[in-house]
C-alpha positions as CSV (number, residue, x, y, z in Angstrom):
1,M,0.0,0.0,0.0
2,P,1.5,3.4,-1.0
3,V,2.3,5.8,1.8
4,V,0.0,8.8,1.8
5,S,1.7,12.1,2.5
6,F,-0.3,15.0,3.9
7,P,0.7,18.7,3.6
8,V,2.4,20.0,6.7
9,E,-0.5,22.5,7.1
10,I,-3.0,19.7,7.6
11,L,-0.7,17.9,10.1
12,W,-0.3,21.1,12.1
13,S,-4.1,21.5,12.1
14,I,-4.5,17.9,13.3
15,S,-2.1,18.4,16.2
16,H,-3.5,21.8,17.2
17,N,-7.0,20.2,17.6
18,V,-5.7,17.6,20.0
19,V,-6.2,18.9,23.5
20,S,-5.2,16.0,25.8
21,P,-1.4,15.9,26.6
22,H,-1.6,12.1,26.6
23,D,-3.1,12.1,23.1
24,L,-0.6,14.6,21.9
25,R,2.2,12.4,23.2
26,S,0.7,9.4,21.5
27,L,0.4,11.4,18.3
28,R,4.0,12.4,18.7
29,A,5.1,8.8,18.7
30,T,3.4,8.1,15.3
31,N,6.3,9.3,13.1
32,K,9.1,11.9,12.9
33,T,6.9,14.5,11.3
34,F,4.3,14.4,14.0
35,R,7.1,14.2,16.6
36,A,8.4,17.6,15.5
37,I,4.9,19.1,15.2
38,A,3.4,17.8,18.4
39,T,6.3,18.2,20.8
40,P,5.8,21.9,21.7
41,S,2.1,21.4,22.5
42,A,2.6,18.0,24.2
43,F,5.1,19.3,26.7
44,R,4.0,22.9,27.2
45,R,2.4,21.9,30.5
46,L,3.7,19.2,32.8
47,L,1.7,17.7,35.6
48,V,3.4,15.7,38.4
49,R,1.7,13.8,41.3
50,D,3.0,12.4,44.5
51,R,3.5,9.0,43.0
52,V,6.9,7.4,42.2
53,K,6.0,6.7,38.6
54,S,4.9,10.3,38.0
55,A,7.9,11.7,39.8
56,E,10.3,9.6,37.8
57,G,8.6,10.5,34.5
58,F,8.8,14.2,35.5
59,K,12.5,13.9,36.3
60,H,13.2,12.2,33.0
61,I,11.5,15.0,31.0
62,L,13.6,17.6,32.8
63,E,16.7,15.7,31.9
64,D,15.8,15.6,28.2
65,E,17.3,18.6,26.4
66,A,15.0,18.0,23.4
67,I,11.9,18.6,25.5
68,T,12.8,21.2,28.1
69,P,12.8,24.2,25.7
70,Y,9.0,23.8,25.3
71,V,7.9,23.6,28.9
72,Q,6.1,26.7,30.1
73,E,4.0,25.5,33.0
74,V,4.6,23.0,35.8
75,V,1.8,21.7,38.2
76,F,2.4,19.6,41.2
77,H,-0.8,18.0,42.3
78,D,-1.3,15.9,45.5
79,A,-3.4,12.9,44.6
80,S,-5.9,13.7,47.4
81,A,-6.6,17.2,46.2
82,K,-8.8,18.6,43.5
83,Y,-7.5,21.3,41.1
84,D,-8.8,24.0,43.5
85,G,-7.1,22.4,46.5
86,S,-10.2,20.9,48.1
87,M,-10.3,17.3,49.2
88,T,-11.3,14.8,46.5
89,D,-14.6,12.9,47.0
90,W,-13.0,9.7,45.9
91,D,-10.4,7.4,47.4
92,D,-7.1,7.1,45.5
93,D,-6.6,3.3,45.6
94,T,-3.4,3.3,43.5
95,G,-1.3,3.9,46.6
96,N,2.3,4.9,46.6
97,D,4.5,1.8,46.5
98,D,7.7,3.7,47.5
99,V,7.2,6.8,49.5
100,E,10.9,7.4,50.2
101,K,11.8,7.1,46.5
102,T,9.0,9.4,45.6
103,I,10.0,12.1,48.0
104,E,13.7,11.9,47.0
105,T,12.8,12.0,43.3
106,L,10.5,14.9,43.6
107,Q,13.1,17.0,45.4
108,T,15.7,16.2,42.8
109,A,13.3,16.9,39.9
110,F,12.1,20.2,41.2
111,S,15.7,21.3,41.7
112,L,16.0,20.8,37.9
113,L,13.4,23.5,37.1
114,S,16.3,25.7,36.3
115,R,16.6,23.8,33.0
116,L,13.3,25.1,31.9
117,Q,14.2,28.4,30.3
118,K,10.6,29.2,29.3
119,L,9.0,28.3,32.6
120,T,6.6,31.1,33.7
121,I,3.8,29.3,35.6
122,L,4.3,27.1,38.7
123,R,1.3,25.7,40.6
124,L,1.8,23.6,43.7
125,V,-1.2,21.9,45.2
126,F,-0.3,20.1,48.4
127,H,-2.3,17.7,50.6
128,P,-5.6,19.3,51.7
129,I,-5.5,18.6,55.4
130,W,-3.0,18.6,58.3
131,V,-2.5,14.9,59.2
132,E,0.3,15.1,61.8
133,Q,-0.4,13.2,65.0
134,H,0.8,16.0,67.3
135,D,0.2,19.6,66.5
136,E,2.9,20.8,68.8
137,D,5.6,18.6,67.3
138,I,6.0,19.7,63.7
139,Y,9.2,17.8,63.4
140,D,7.5,14.4,63.8
141,I,6.2,14.8,60.3
142,S,4.0,12.8,58.0
143,D,4.8,11.6,54.5
144,E,2.4,14.3,53.2
145,L,4.3,17.1,54.9
146,R,7.7,15.6,53.9
147,T,6.5,15.6,50.3
148,E,5.5,19.3,50.6
149,L,8.9,20.2,52.1
150,A,10.8,18.2,49.4
151,V,9.0,20.1,46.6
152,L,9.6,23.5,48.2
153,T,13.3,22.6,48.8
154,G,13.7,21.7,45.2
155,V,12.0,24.9,44.0
156,A,14.3,26.9,46.2
157,A,17.3,25.3,44.8
158,A,16.2,26.2,41.3
159,S,14.9,29.7,42.1
160,P,18.0,31.7,41.2
161,S,17.5,30.7,37.5
162,L,13.7,31.1,37.4
163,T,11.7,34.1,36.1
164,L,8.1,33.2,37.0
165,H,5.0,35.2,36.0
166,S,2.5,33.1,38.0
167,L,3.1,31.3,41.3
168,T,0.3,29.4,43.2
169,F,0.6,27.7,46.6
170,L,-2.6,25.8,47.6
171,N,-2.8,24.1,51.0
172,L,0.5,25.5,52.1
173,T,1.3,24.4,55.6
174,S,1.1,27.2,58.1
175,F,4.4,27.2,59.9
176,P,7.8,28.9,59.3
177,N,10.0,27.3,56.7
178,E,13.6,28.1,56.3
179,V,13.2,27.8,52.5
180,F,11.2,31.0,52.5
181,E,14.0,32.8,54.3
182,Q,16.4,32.4,51.4
183,S,17.0,35.6,49.4
184,T,16.9,33.6,46.2
185,F,13.5,32.4,47.0
186,Q,12.2,35.9,47.8
187,S,13.7,37.2,44.5
188,L,11.5,34.7,42.8
189,L,8.5,36.8,43.8
190,S,9.7,40.1,42.3
191,S,8.9,39.0,38.7
192,L,5.4,37.7,39.5
193,Q,2.3,39.0,37.7
194,H,0.0,36.5,39.5
195,F,0.5,35.3,43.1
196,H,-2.0,33.0,44.9
197,V,-1.4,31.7,48.5
198,A,-3.9,29.5,50.3
199,N,-2.9,28.0,53.6
200,K,-4.0,25.0,55.7
201,T,-3.9,25.5,59.4
202,V,-1.5,23.5,61.6
203,G,-4.0,21.2,63.5
204,F,-7.6,20.5,63.0
205,A,-8.6,22.7,66.0
206,H,-6.9,24.8,68.6
207,E,-7.6,26.3,72.0
208,G,-6.5,29.9,71.4
209,F,-3.1,31.0,70.2
210,N,0.1,31.9,71.8
211,S,3.2,33.7,70.6
212,L,5.1,30.5,70.1
213,D,2.4,28.9,67.9
214,P,4.0,28.3,64.4
215,Y,0.7,29.3,62.9
216,V,1.0,32.7,64.5
217,D,4.5,33.2,63.2
218,F,3.5,32.1,59.7
219,W,0.9,34.9,59.5
220,E,2.8,37.6,61.4
221,R,6.1,37.1,59.7
222,T,6.2,34.7,56.7
223,I,3.2,36.0,54.8
224,P,3.7,39.8,55.2
225,R,7.5,40.0,55.3
226,L,8.7,37.1,53.2
227,F,5.8,36.8,50.7
228,L,3.9,40.0,50.3
229,L,6.7,42.5,50.8
230,P,9.2,41.2,48.2
231,A,6.4,41.2,45.7
232,S,5.5,44.9,46.4
233,A,8.7,46.6,45.2
234,P,8.1,49.8,43.2
235,T,9.1,48.0,40.0
236,A,6.9,45.0,40.9
237,A,4.9,43.5,38.0
238,L,2.1,42.0,40.1
239,T,-1.3,42.4,38.6
240,S,-3.2,39.7,40.4
241,L,-3.1,38.7,44.1
242,A,-5.1,36.1,46.0
243,L,-4.6,35.7,49.7
244,H,-6.7,33.0,51.2
245,S,-6.8,31.8,54.8
246,D,-8.8,28.8,56.2
247,E,-9.4,30.7,59.5
248,D,-10.2,34.3,60.3
249,I,-6.9,36.2,60.3
250,G,-6.0,39.7,61.3
251,L,-6.1,40.2,65.0
252,I,-5.0,36.8,66.5
253,P,-2.7,36.1,64.8
254,E,-1.9,39.8,64.0
255,F,-1.7,40.6,60.3
256,S,-1.6,43.9,58.6
257,F,-1.5,45.3,55.0
258,A,0.3,48.4,56.2
259,G,3.0,49.6,53.8
260,L,2.0,47.2,51.0
261,H,1.2,48.6,47.6
262,Y,1.3,47.0,44.2
263,P,1.3,49.7,41.5
264,R,-0.1,47.5,38.7
265,L,-2.6,45.5,40.7
266,T,-5.9,44.9,38.8
267,S,-7.3,41.8,40.6
268,L,-7.5,41.1,44.3
269,S,-9.0,38.1,46.1
270,L,-9.2,37.8,49.9
271,R,-10.6,35.0,52.0
272,R,-11.2,35.1,55.7
273,I,-9.1,38.3,56.2
274,F,-10.6,40.6,58.9
275,F,-11.6,44.1,58.1
276,H,-10.4,46.1,61.1
277,E,-8.4,49.3,61.7
278,T,-5.3,47.3,62.7
279,T,-5.4,45.1,59.6
280,G,-5.9,48.0,57.2
281,T,-7.8,45.8,54.8
282,E,-10.1,48.5,53.6
283,E,-7.3,51.0,53.2
284,F,-5.2,48.4,51.3
285,I,-8.0,47.9,48.8
286,L,-8.6,51.6,48.4
287,R,-4.8,52.2,47.8
288,H,-5.3,50.4,44.6
289,K,-8.4,52.4,43.4
290,D,-6.5,53.6,40.3
291,T,-5.8,50.1,39.0
292,L,-8.2,47.6,40.6
293,T,-10.9,46.2,38.2
294,R,-11.8,43.0,40.0
295,L,-12.4,42.4,43.7
296,E,-13.3,39.1,45.4
297,L,-14.2,38.9,49.1
298,K,-14.8,35.4,50.5
299,E,-16.1,35.0,54.0
300,C,-14.3,38.2,55.1
301,R,-15.7,39.5,58.4
302,I,-15.5,42.5,60.6
303,A,-14.0,41.8,64.0
304,V,-15.8,43.0,67.1
305,E,-13.4,43.9,70.0
306,E,-13.6,41.9,73.2
307,F,-16.3,43.2,75.5
308,A,-17.5,45.6,72.8
309,E,-21.3,45.5,72.0
310,A,-20.9,46.7,68.5
311,P,-18.2,46.8,65.8
312,S,-16.2,49.9,65.2
313,E,-17.5,50.0,61.7
314,Y,-20.3,48.2,59.9
315,W,-20.2,46.5,56.5
316,S,-22.7,49.1,55.2
317,A,-20.1,51.8,55.6
318,V,-17.3,49.6,54.1
319,Y,-19.4,48.8,51.1
320,R,-20.2,52.5,50.6
321,H,-16.5,53.5,50.8
322,L,-15.5,50.8,48.3
323,A,-18.4,51.7,45.9
324,D,-17.3,55.4,46.0
325,G,-13.6,54.8,45.9
326,L,-13.1,52.0,43.4
327,E,-14.0,53.9,40.3
328,H,-12.5,51.4,37.9
329,L,-14.0,48.2,39.5
330,I,-16.1,46.3,36.9
331,D,-16.1,42.8,38.5
332,L,-17.2,42.2,42.1
333,V,-17.6,38.8,43.9
334,V,-18.7,38.6,47.5
335,V,-19.1,35.2,49.1
336,E,-20.6,35.0,52.5
337,R,-21.0,32.2,54.9
338,A,-24.6,31.9,56.2
339,D,-26.0,30.8,59.5
340,E,-27.9,27.8,58.3
341,S,-31.0,27.8,60.5
342,L,-32.9,24.6,61.0
343,D,-36.1,26.5,60.6
344,P,-36.9,26.7,56.8
345,I,-39.1,29.7,57.4
346,I,-36.3,31.8,58.7
347,P,-34.0,33.1,56.0
348,E,-30.3,32.3,56.3
349,R,-28.4,35.2,57.9
350,P,-24.9,36.0,56.6
351,L,-22.3,35.8,59.3
352,R,-20.5,39.1,58.6
353,Y,-19.1,39.8,62.1
354,A,-17.0,37.8,64.6
355,H,-16.5,38.0,68.4
356,L,-13.4,37.0,70.3
357,D,-13.7,33.8,72.4
358,P,-10.6,34.0,74.6
359,G,-10.4,30.2,74.9
360,Y,-10.6,29.6,71.2
361,G,-10.2,32.5,68.9
362,F,-12.6,34.6,66.9
363,M,-16.0,33.0,66.3
364,P,-18.8,34.2,64.0
365,A,-21.4,36.4,65.7
366,F,-24.4,34.1,65.6
367,D,-26.6,36.7,67.5
368,V,-27.9,39.6,65.5
369,I,-25.8,42.8,66.0
370,S,-27.7,46.0,66.2
371,G,-27.0,48.1,63.1
372,E,-26.3,45.2,60.7
373,E,-29.7,45.5,59.2
374,H,-28.3,48.0,56.7
375,D,-25.6,45.8,55.4
376,A,-27.5,43.8,52.8
377,A,-28.9,46.9,51.1
378,A,-25.5,48.5,51.0
379,L,-24.0,45.3,49.4
380,E,-26.7,45.3,46.7
381,D,-26.1,49.0,46.0
382,F,-22.3,48.2,45.7
383,R,-23.1,45.4,43.3
384,A,-25.4,47.6,41.3
385,V,-22.8,50.3,40.9
386,V,-20.2,47.8,39.7
387,N,-22.6,46.0,37.4
388,A,-23.6,49.2,35.8
389,R,-20.0,50.2,35.3
390,G,-19.2,46.8,33.8
391,A,-22.1,47.0,31.4
392,S,-21.1,50.4,30.2
393,T,-17.5,49.2,29.7
394,V,-18.7,46.3,27.5
395,R,-20.7,48.7,25.3
């Protein structure tokens, strides 16, 4: 049977319509022509999991000089996490037959990221929950935490040669890590256009905080000084910032946006960050009034001082300030946690405020706070202003 030869244009069209990396790599194995055509698309994005076979395959790719010039994005994905970092609703029964080899290979492989000259996107999705047996002994660590530390150590080793535009940490363990202290790692942040940090708390529950709690140090030092400050230089390129906490943050532990400004910031997403005069959250947002076009607030609350009967400021005032000040905002997302009443007749009440429980921490204000009745209308007015502006921009 004679060999049929297709024009190169048709072959390019075929390869460009194949979306799956697995299918692209199968197509690449067909012949030399498809190998040359499909290679750039097949290896533009690399996904590695916490399994020995995946880690070894990832390492082999980074050692292949014929492939590394095409890699632009690397994603590490814990097998127990979804893409957004949440826990999967299915059990991974494949297991990891050699944990020690997996951890060792992952650290070595990520130290080879320096070979990827076109790498601009790095997304690290770690294990969704804290599985250590003893919260107070973070050195008696699980395989999940050892894997996280191995990946971060590898990235730190490669960081002097990297120029990333997008960096994402999901389920980052909330305790100090000497990796983040390295100047080379901090310099990695100066080139970022997108930075997303979402933590997981050390421990499932706690009984208050103390100054020695690693979780406190993480939020009082690591996040503001080692993450946010290096990315806020006057020449910083950051246009998108997402800072997500899995517990209410701002007073205990103390956290503040004071002194932080990103000249090019257009998109900001905050989760469970307190609005309070000491956190400066509202002021931080308004400092970016000239550039901000998108704002996302997820379960952010206003803290009510201990022994105080009312907050120092209501959401109704905050929403008015933001509506008036953010003149370029065209996209607004506000996600609120509701008090899910057992009585279907009673409408769910958003938990917009939090009180301090000295033995635990800040807890949502389940009792109605006098003055909060104006919040809902102010939020709707804020949304209406933003929606109208967005509609006029489209026209």
